[in-house]
N, C-alpha and C positions, 0 to 999 in steps of 0.2 A: 909214485906209490899209489896204488889203487885204493878207492874208498872202501871202507868196511861195510858190511851188510847193514848194520844199524844206521849208518849215515845215509845209505841209499833209501832206507825206509823213512828216515826223519824228513828229508827234503819235500817229498810230496805232501806229507802231513802239514808242513809249514805253509806250503802253497795253498792247501785246502783251507787252513785256518785263516789265512790272509783273505781269501776269496769270501769266506763267510763274514769276516769283519766288514769288508767292503759292502757286501749285500745288506748287512744289518744297518750300516751307516746310511746307505741310500734309502732303505726302507724307513729309517728313522726320520730322515729329512723329508721324505714324501708324506709319511703318515703322522709323524709327531711334530715335525718342524713346520708343516703347512697348517694354516688356520682352516677350521671346518666352517664352511659357509653354506647358506641355503641358496640353491640355484633354481632357475626356471628356464624353460625352453621358449624361444621366440616362436609364436604360433599365429596362424591366420585367425582373425576374429572380427568383432565389430564393437564399436564404442558409441554410446549415446552422445550426440552433438549438443552441447549445452551453451547457452548464452547467459551471462550474469550481469547484474547491474544494481546500483543502489535505488531505493524507492522510498516513498512516503505513503502512509495510509491515509486515504481520503474517502469522502462519501460523494457519490454523484449527485445526491439530492440533500444537501444540508439545509436546515431550516432554523431561523431565529424567531423566538417568541418575543414580540415587542408590543408595547402599549400604543394606542392611538391618541391618547391624551395624557397630559401631565397629571399625576396623582400619587398619593402615598400607597406603597405596597402593604396590604394587610396580611397576605398569606401566600407562601410558596409551598405547594403541596408535594413536590417531587424533588429528588436529588440526583446527583450524577450517578449514572449506571442504571437508573430505574427504567423499566419497560413501561410504556404507556400505550393506551388505545386511542384511536381517533375519537374526538369528542370529549375525552376525559378532561376534567377541570384541572388546570395546572397552577394558575395564579389568580388571586382576587385583589382588586384595587379598590381604594376608597372612592366611592361614587357619591358622597354627600353633596359635593359641589354640583355634580350633574343633576342630582335629584332636586336641588334648589333651583337650578336652571330650568328643569322640566316644569316645576311648579310655577315659576315665573312665566314660562312660555304658555302654559295653560291659561293663566290669568290674562296675559296679553291677548291670547286668542279670543277669550270670552269678551273682553272689552271691544276688540275689533269687530266681532260678530254683532255685538249690540249696536255699535256705531253704524255698521253696515245696514242693519235692519231699520234703524231710524232714518238713515240717508235714503234708503229705497222707499220708505213710506213718504218722506218729504218729496222725493222725485215724482212719485205717483200722484200726490196731491197737486204739485205744481203743474203736471201735465193736464190734469183735469181742469184747473182754473185757467190755464193758458188757452184751452179750447173755448172757454167762455169769455175770453178777452180781458180777464182781470189782471194778468201780469204779462210782461214783455217776453219775447222769445229769449232774450239774453238772460233774464232771470231764470227761466225754465232750464236753459242749457247749463247755467252755473250749478243748479241743483243736481243735474244729471252728471256733471263732471265730478262733483263731490262724491256721488255714489260710486263712481269708478275708482276714485282714490281710496275710499273705504274698502272696496273689493280687493284692491291691491294690498292694503294693510292686512286683510284677512289671509290672503295667500301667503304673505311673508310670515305671519304668525304661525300658520299651519306648518310651513317649512321649518321654522325654528323649533317647533314642538317635535316634529318628526326627527330632526337632527339630534336634539337633546335625548330623545328616547333611544335612538340608534346608538349614540355614544354610551348611554347607560348600559346597553347590552354588552359593550366591549369592556366593561369593568371586570368581567369574568373572562380570562384567557384560557382557551381550550386547545388540546392537541389537534393539529390539522390532519394528522395521519398516525398510523401505528409506527412506533419507533423507540429509540433509546435516547435518554437525556445524556448529552456529552459535556455540557457546561452549565453551571449555575452562577450567574453574574450579579445577582442582587439578592437582598435579604429583606424580610419584613421590617418596616420602618423606613426603608430607603424611599427616596422620591424618584419615581419612574418618569422618564422623559419620552416623548414620542420618537420612535425610531431607535431608541437605545435598547439593545437586547437584554432581557431578563434571564432567558434560558436559551440554550441551543440544543438541537436534537437532530438525529439522522435516522433514515430508514436503513436498517442493517442489511437489507437486501440489495442496497446500492453501494455497499462497501467495496472499495477497490484499492489496489496498490498502483501508484503512478511511478513508473520506473524510468531512469535515465539510461539509455542504451547507446553505446558507442556506434557512430554511423558506419564503421567498418564491418560490423556484424549485424546491424539492424535489418539489412536486406534479407537475412535468413528467416526473419520472424513473420508469421502469418496469424491472423485471427483464428482462435480455436485451439492453438497449441497449449499443451499442459504446462503448468507452472507450479513451482514450490516457493512459497513466500515464507521467509524467515524473519521474524521480528527481532529487533536488536535486543529486546528484553528476554528473548528465548521463546522457543516453540515454533513449530512449522505448521502451515496451513496450505491446503491445495487451492489452486486457482486456475484461471484460463485466460489467455489473451483475448481481450474484447475489441480493442482498436489500436491502431498505430497513428499517432497524430502526424499530419503532413507538414507541420512547421518544425524545422530543425533549429537548434541553438547553434548559430554560426560560430560563436566564440568557443564553446565547449565541444562542438562537433558531436552533438548527441541528439537522439530522438526521444520523445516522450512516448512511452508504451503503457497503455492502461490494461490492468489485469484485474478481472473480477474474481472475487472470492467464490469458490464453488461450495465451500463450507465455512460457517462463521467461526472465527477464533474465539477461544474462551474469554479472553480479555483483549481490548484494543483501546487505542487513543488516537484521535484525529491528529494528523501530522506526525505520528510516530514513525521513527526510522525503521527501515526494513531492507532486505535484500531479496531479489527474485532470481530464480534459476529457471530458465525457459528451455524446455526440451524441443529442439528443432528437427530431430530425426536421428538416424543412425548412419555411421560411416564404417566401411569395411577396410581391412588391411592387416598388416602385421601389428600385433599388440604386445605390450609389456606392462608390468606393474609400474605405476608412477614412482614407487619407492626405489626403483632401479636407476633412476636418473640421478646424475651428479654434475657438478661443474668443476672444470679444471682449466685454469688460465683463461677464464672467460668463455670457454667452450662447453657446450652441453654434450653429455655422453653417458655411456654405461660401462660396466666392468665385464668384459667378455672373458670366458675361461679358455685360455690358450696355453698348451704345454704346461699345465699345472700352475699357471699364474693368472692373476686378475689384471688383465690389460685394459687400459682406457681406450674406448672406442667411441669417437664422435658420432653423434646421430642427429638427424633432423626429424623433429616430431610434428604431429598434427593435432587432431581433436583429442580432448581428454574429458573424461567424466568425473575426474577427481580421484579415481582408483586406478584406472588403466588409461594408457595413452597410445595413439597410433604412431608407428615409426615409419616415416616416409623414405629415409635414406640412412645407410650405415650398417644395417643388419640383414641377415638372411633367415628364412624360416628354418627352424631346427637348431640354431645356435643356442648355446647355453650361456646365461649371464647371471651375475649375482643379483638375487632378488632385492636385497636391501643394501644399497651401496654405502650408506652412512657408516663410517667407522672402518671401512676396508681401504687400505692404502693401494693405489694403483701400482702394479708391478709386483706386488707381494705374492708369495706362494700361498695357494689355497687348494682346498679339496672339497668336493661336494659332501654334504652331510650324508651319513649312512641312510640308505633307503631311497636316495634320489637316482 
């Protein structure tokens, strides 16, 4: 029995509806079942080559303000952080003992000079009477010897007076240079001892960061290279490599690299911890955002877009500036990858965000 006309019309309609359903299903899986991700194309470019290392802030010319004699501290005129000028009075010491010593030295010198004058007068008298034969040569020479002894006493007394006077000048301690006070180690009323520092200061123009750089990358560094110095307390300052020490730490396998500040930080402390980033040049090659990197089963790679899926692709990377990284193996120019790999599961369906 042949089909009726309505049945013949109904079959193509069913087929058409089924085709539409399939198309809609596929479209749904592609456009609604796939996660929208931001993608980026692998391109040729260049990356700044950077070398990092921990550092401590030092001064090339640190100075300690110390007394030359034991005395009580009467006054400390400066405090930590103060800027001082060369010759400025920083500390006053009690000089009363030295003043008494100076007075005693003056009195001793006066007595010695009086004794010398008398001895010389007696020597001249004995020479005169010796010529007349009234005394022996031995008596005359004894008087001459006494004069020489008195002359020696005068010399000693003058040296003692000069020493006491010089020491009295050191009762006032002044700044030997322009600089900044970095430490105050004693207070008025304390007893100062010779060689024990009362203040410490530095010339800020000699401020530097001394960095520890791994020997595997230290060979890239040259004097004059630009540096960014990051203090652990916050803030960055520009610097420049001044020298690379030729003695390496055999145990740590590190070199000491001195970095001079090209601009002074707002605040600093001697021995403060910091980190340096040295720009050693630029390297060219395929570049990708560092955010595109991920780890899978101990391997480094990216998520490459292939047939609508984010497929894990192992890569070998090179130099990075913290934002972009060179890819040495694993990708070709023009390939598209997921810009931010975090949160995207390898093998999952993805689609590029609109506009890419």
